[in-house]
C-alpha positions, 0 to 999 in steps of 0.5 A: 417249791423244790424243783423236780430235779432235786425231789427225793425218790420215795419208797413204796411205803412212803407212797402208801402213807401219802396216798392212804387218805384217798381211801377215806375220801373215796369212802365218801365219794362211793357212798355218795355215788351209789346211794344218793339217788336211792336216798333222794328217791326214797325221800320222794324225789321224782326220777325226772328231777334227780339230775337237778338235785345232783347239781349240788355236787358240781356247783359246790366243786365249782366254787370250792376247788380253785379257792382251796387250790389257791389257798393251799399253794400259799400256805406253809406251817412248820408243823402242818405243812402246805396241803395237810391242813386242808386234808384234816379240815376237809376230813372232819367236815366230810365225816360230819356230813356223812353222819348227817346224810342218812338221817335226812328227814326230808328231800331238801335236807338231803340236798343241803347235806349233799352240798355240805358233803361235796364241799368238804370232800373237795376241801380235802381232795384237791390238795391231795392231787397237788400233793403228788406234784409237790413231793414227786419228780416226773419219774414217780408222778405216774406211780404216785397217781396210780397209788391214789387210784389203788386206794380210790378203787379199794375204797369204792369196793368196800364202801359200795358193798357196805349196804349189802354187807349189812343186809347179810348181817341181818340189818333191815334194808326196807324203808319204814315210813319213808325213812332211809333203810338202816343198811344205808344209815349204818353204811354212812356211819362207817364211811364217816369213821373211815374217812376221818381216820384214813386222812388222819393217817396221811396227815400224821405220817407224810411230811412235806417239802418246805419252800426252797426260799422260805423268806421269799415264800413268806413275802409272797404269802403275805401279798397273796393273802390280800382279798383283792390280790387273791381274787385277781390271781384266782380269776386271771389264771383261767387265761394262763392255762397251759395248752395241754390243760386246755386240750385235756379239758375237752376230753374231761368234758365228755368223760364226766358227762358219761360218769355223771349219767352213770352215777345218777341213773344206774339204780333207776335203770337196773330197777326198771330194766331188770327188777321191773319196777320204778317204785322207790318204796318197794323192796325190789327197788331197794334190792336194785339199789344194793345190787348197784352198790355191788356193781360199783364195787366191781368197777372200783375193784377192777380200777384198784388192780388196773392202777398198777398195770396201766403205768406199765402199758404207758411206759411201753406205749404212751399215756395218751394211747392208754387213756384212749383205749381205756375210755373206749372200753369203758364207753362200750361197756356202759352202752351195753347195759341196755341189752343185759337183763341178767343180774350176774351179767351186769358185772361184766360191763363194770369190768370195762368201766373199772378199766376206764375209771383207773385211767381217768383217775391216773392218766390225765393228772399224770399228763397235766402235772408235767405241764404245770408250774410247781408254785401253782400246782394246787391252783391249776389242779383246782382249775382243772377240776372245773372241767369235771364239774362243768360237764356235771352241771350241764348234765344236771340241767339237761339229762332230766329233760333228755331222759323224760322227753327223748327217752320217755323216762327210760333211764337205761337209755341215758346210760347208753348216751353216757357210753357214747360220750365216753367213747367220744372222750377217748377219741379226743385224747388224740388231740392232747400234747403230753409234754413227757413225750418227744415231739 
């Protein structure tokens, strides 16, 4: 790997090209986040079991992320480079899964496809995070992650709006005989196409820096490919995490409990709290599902705009201060949904969530990149995402119980719990040591 001191300064359009693939990746995530609970419910899932069915996503990430990170660290091809083979393979598999999901004929088929979809997204996404550390020096890393966040935001806006757009175009939004509505079906087809071609753009237009000592890298590469060595390296790395990474892990834990609660329960919360129904086969429930897609588009759009503003505030204050402030704003916004009965007013808390989301996708990774060894960037980025999937697994196991027995089935109260967790995450940012800051 090249040292941070001799990495070239990239132009705006070079940053654009290397990040455009995240537009496609976010199409996959946004369609998943806004519609999977709706799909599960339409196929007959009990609301109390939704969090258990969603376990497919984080468990897949737990298995895939460190392995893909390790493999991409130890890959080099003179044409494809280090990370781009994983971009392409993941995009191809994710696009296939996006075409399969809305054609699920049973609840269990949808759950299995969610496993496939999330695994494929992780194959392409994790190397993208390391890509920034590979190509950019410290002075451009925050800008690099901000550019990714910009595309994540706009991908979320467009993908989340797709069911509503198709409804306005006259496509049926009503489930027939328990099948997925055509609006959702066509949205996933469009998402699969965008995912593949956006990632392909980055694969074809962004080059990669070769290892400084290619002969030494090849020798290490051969050693690293041995299964026994690979397993030892993957598992031993947990004991070698930089202190900053451990501190950020605590922040991530509470952050992602909040986000997982939002993704799972917002449709049910809005359906009950505003539309007055919990019947997933009703037209009102499907209208709630469309409205939640628009709400999620709002927070995605806000995050796209905030992505370029937050680095400015970070330079004038600190990345920690920005992250703390954004998480508190997001947590308070999520909590406030409980008191809102007006459909249009539901967009207001999404502005606060969008500010938090922009910081979540930018600041922790920018802080972390400066604390990681360059030759293990992909691996540690994969390990870092354990602290995204572990809280999701905890949420999947517990939130259904909490919603049913603590909150008497009222999903909106689970969103309030998520808001509290996000505020806690913001306060815990104070314990993090950012290596870029003076002691």
